[in-house]
N, C-alpha and C positions, 0 to 999 in steps of 0.2 A: 504494500500500500504506500503510495507516494504521498509526501507531505509538502505542501506549498511553503515557500520561504517569503516572509514579509519583505516589503521594500526596505524597511529599516535594517533588517538583518542582512539583506543583500549589500546595503551600503557599508555595514560593519565589516563583512567578509572582505570586501574590496579594499577597505582602508584600515584593516586591523594592524598592519605593520607600519603605517604612516601617520596614525592619529591616536591620541588618547581619548577614549570614549567615556564620558561622564553622564550618568543617568540618575535623576532624582536626588540631586544634592540639596540637603536641608540643614547643613551645619550652620549654627547661629542664625544670622539673618538671611541666609540663602533660601529662596522660596521655590524649592522643588525644581531646580533648573536642570536642563539637558544641554550638554555642550560637547563639541568635538574640537580638540586642540591638535594642531599639526606637530608631529615629532621632528626632532633635529632642526627646529626653527627657534628663533628668538621671539617669544610671545610676551607681549606687554599687556597687563590688565590695567585699565584706567576706569575712573568713575568718581562720583562724589564720595565724600567721607561717609562711611556707614553703608555703602552700597554692597559690601561683601567681597571686596578684592582680597583682603587678607584671609577671610574665611575660606575662599576658594583655593588660594595659592598655598597657604600654610596649614590651615586646619583641615583641609580636605585632601588636596593632592600630596603635599609633603607628608602629612600624617599617615596616609595610607601607604605611600611608598616606603616610608621608614618602618612601618609596622610589618609590612610583608617581608622586608629584608631581615628584620630581627627574628621573625618567626622561622626564617629559613636556616638560622644558625642552630647550633647544638644547645641543649639545655644548660650546659655549663657556661657557654659564652653568653647566653641570654641573661644570666643573673647579674652580669656586670653592666648591662645596658638598660636604659630607661625606655620602657615601651609606652608609646603614646596611645591615647584612647582611639578606638575605631570611629571614624567619622560617620555622621548620619547621612548615608548615601546608598542608593539602591545598587548601583553598579559602576565600577571603574575598570576599564580594560585597556591594555597596551601601556601600562604604567611600569616604568623602570625604577630601581632604587634611587632615592632622591636625596639631595642635600639642600639645606636652606641657610641663608646668611641672616644672622640675627639683626633685627632692626634696632638701631641705636640713635640717640639724638646727635645732631650734627655738632662737631667741635670746631671752634674757631682757632685752635692751635695750628700754626703753620706746619707743624710736623705731623699732623693728623691727615691721613689720606684714606681712601676707600679700603686700601689694603691693611692699614693699621687698625682702623675702626672695626673691620670685620675679622681681623686676625688672620686673613688669608696670607699676608706677607710673611708671617711666621712659618707657615708650611712651605711657601715658595723658597724662603731662605734655606730651609733644611733640605728641600729638594735639590736646589742648585748646588749646595755644598756637597751633597752625597753622590749625585749622578752627573753633575756638571763637568764638562770638558773644556778647560781653558785653552786658548789658542795664542800663538805668537802673533802680535799685530803686524809684524813685518813679513814673516815667511808663511803665515796662514797654516801652520802645522800645530797639532795638539802638543801641549806641554806634558811630558811624561818622564818619570824618573826610572832609570833602568839600573839593575844591579849587574855586577860582573857576570854572574852565572846566567842571567837572562840574555845578556849580549852574546855570550859564548854559545848558549843553546840556539839562538837565532842563526849564528854563523855556521853551526854544525848542520843546520837544515838546508844549507846551500848545496848544490851538486858537488859530489865528492871530486877532489882534485882541482876544484876551482882555485885560481890564484887570488890571494888577498894581499892588500897592503894596508897596514894599520898606521894611521896618522894621528898626531897630536896637534890640533890647531892652536897656535900660540899667538897672542896679541902682545906686541912689544909695549914696554912701559912708555909713558908720554915723552920722557927725556932720553929714550934709548933708540939709537939708529941701527941700521941693518948690520953694519960692521961689528959693533959691540955685541949684538945679539949672536951673530955667527961665532964670534970668539968665545962667548960663554957656552954655546952648545958644543963646540969642539972640545972645550975643557971638560965637559961632562961625558965625552966619549961617543957622541953621536956622529954619524957619517953623512947622512943624506937629508935633504929637505925638498919640499915641493913649493915652488913659487909660480903663481899665475898658471897652474896646471902643468908646469914643466919640472922634471926631476933634476936636481943638481947635487953633486958631491960638495961637501963644505969646503974642501981644499981646492976645488976647481970651479969656483963661481965665476961667471963672465964679468968683465969689468963694467959693462954698460947697465948693470942692474941699478934700479933707483936706490938712493941712500936711505929713504924712508918708506916703509911698507906698513899697511894696516894689519896684515895677518901673514903668518908664515906657518906652513904645515911640516912638522918634523916627522920623518919616517922612523917609526919605532921598530917595525918588523915587516918582512915579506915572507909569506908561507902559503902552503896549499891546505885545503880543507880535508882533514883526515881525523878520524876518531882518536888515533893515538897522539894527535897534536893538541888535544883538549887543554892540557896543562900549559903548554906553550902559548896557546891562544889566550888563556886566562891571565898569564903573567904579562903578556904584551898589552892587553887591554887595560889591566891594572896600572901599568907604567904610563900609558897614554893618559888615563884619567887623572893620575897624580900630577903629571906635568902640565896638562892643558886645562886646569881649573874644572875638573870633573867632566870634561868633554872628550869624545873620541870620534874619529872619522874613519870608517871602513870602506875601502875601495875594492869593489868586485871587478877585477881586471878582465875576467872572462866576458861578463855582460856589460862592462863599462858603466857600472852603476855605483853610486855612493850611498852609504847608510850612515847617518849621523845619530849619535846617542849621547845622552847626558845622565850622569848619576844623580843630578839634582833635579828638582821640579822646574826645569828650564828648557828653553829652546836650544837644541844642539848646534844650531848654526850661528846664532848671534848672542847667545848667553842671556837672553831676556828671561827673567824668572819671576815666579810668584811663590809666596808661601803656600803651605797646604790649605786647601779651601776649607773655610769655616763659615757657619751661618752668619756671624757678625760681619763678615766681609761684604754681605749683600744687604746690610742695613744702613740706610742713610742717617739713622740716628746714632750710629756708632762711629767713633773716630777712624776705625779700620775700614769702614765702608763708605763714609761720607765723601762727597766731592770736596777736594781741597780748596776750590774757588768759592763755592757757595755754602759750604758746611752742611750740605744735605738738604737745604731749604728749597733748592730749585730756582731761587732768585738771589741775585747779588746786590747787596747794599753798598752803594758807593757814595762818596761825598758829592753833594750837589753844588756846582759852581755858583748857582743863583743864591744859595744860602750862605756860601762863603763870602760873597760880595755884599757889603752893607748898602752901598748905593753907587750906581754908575756915575752919578754927578760928582762924587768925591774924587780927589786925587789919591795916589798911593801915600803921599806924605800926610794927608789928612785922614787916613784910615779907610780907604775904599775896601780893603780886605780885612776881615775880622782878625784882630790880633797882630796885624802887620802895620804899625803906624809909628810915629815919632816917639811914642812912649816906650817902645820895645827897641832898645839900642842894637841888639843882635840882628833882628830882622831888618832894621834900617841900614845896617852895615851891608847886609846882603843886597838889598835893593839899590843902594848907592853904587856898589860895584857893578851890579847888573845894568843900571842906567848908564854908567860910564862905558861899559863894553858895547852895549847895543845903541847907545846914543839916543836916549829919550829922557824926558824931563819928569821927575817925580811929582811936580806940581800940576802936570797935565791931568784933567779929569779922565777917569777910567774909560768913559764912553768915547773919548777922542784918541785913545791910544790905538796904534795899528793892530790888526788882528793877530799878526805873527808875534808881536810883543806880548799880547794878552796870553797867547798859547804858551809861550816860554815861561811867563810868570806863574801860570796855573799848573803846568805839567812838566816844567823843567827844560833844561837846555840840551838834553840828550847826551851825545858824545862830545859836545863842544865844551872845552875847559875855559874857565874864566879866572882872572886874577882877583881874588877877594881880599879886601883889606879889613883886618879885625883890630879893634881898639881895645887896649887894656891899660892898667896902671904901669905895666912894664914897658909900654910903648906899642907902636903899631906893628902888626905882623901880616905879611902877604902870603896867602896860600892859593895855589892854583888847582882848581877842581871844577867839576860840572855842577850846575845849579840843580838842586833836587826838585824844586817846584812846590807850590803851596799844597796842591791836592796829594801828591805822593808823600809830602811831609806829614799831612794829617793821617794818611793811611798807615804810615810807619808808627806814628804815635799811638794809633788805635791798636795795632798789633802788639806793641811792646809794653804798653802800660798794664799794670795790675790794679790800678786804682779805679774803683767804681765811680767816684766823683768825676774823674777825667773822662771816663767812657760816657757818662751821662752828658757831660758838656759837649763832647765831640759828636755824640749821637744826634744832637740838635742840628748838625750840619749835614746829615745824611738823608 
């Protein structure tokens, strides 16, 4: 005997995998509503206060999803979880386990975000620290620390009898030239180096090599891949790591490939490194994770030139800039020397000064050095240096002071 299928059931069968089907929802102020919500879509519930948005989203959908998930667990696991009441609804189909973000009042703290208020950022920080893979920003390769045994195991997986060359990439000291470096390597008993991809013996270097190089690769050993060579491989890799600041470069001469390794959590090519990932490194409220420019606020507070200037109608001599007038002998000595060097008059109103002079006064003279005359009881002293600038001077005072009173005073100019 065949049974006819209602149009409502036909619609459900066709959409059971793409929709959440709600029938007879009566939780709180919901009035026996029927609703189909698309799955895998961003669905927004809107309406007047008291229209039932939270009753539908939290007290019906989330409560039922959470209840079904908890009921699927063992009796032992269920005793540690809080089971929500079953919502007053006739039917919910197509519902997956659900999570809900707790509703909280909005905070005006600049360090409060959606992530901190909902505590999602705590889980993200833990997630990034545990499974995140940092990359070198220059070479786009993952940062990974290898032990000697891991490097040797990798090399033994290469085809047997492959010819290998083990190199130690060395960066000369800032005050060390190629000649002194070569002399030092010869004294340690090394024979060969690789420069710009070419092999040279230390006692037969060509005369046209540059006197300064950014990197030199010291040949530690040349050998073939064999199981009985395992100890020799380990000793050579260990030597290269000790010489080259925990880095080693392996050249596969058969396949013309290079394999770079580092024993530290660093890039094996440029030595860019990071400490072991920790959750605090992903928190903008922690010194380890906050941006050094904005301190994690996302906004940079700077000194406002309009607040630094008292009046554009005043001259520098009469106090156009707050704190820089004839009553401050030190600042006036700086301005006098500045005016002599750039040939402008301190009695000229600020509004009439050339724009380039205003820029120098506010932000400094850059690399241009000026003869400054300083007055003291012991006589006049001339010192030659660049002019710091009013704004950089304020920024330096802000960074260096430990006085709350000074910070409050300076904060009025930001």
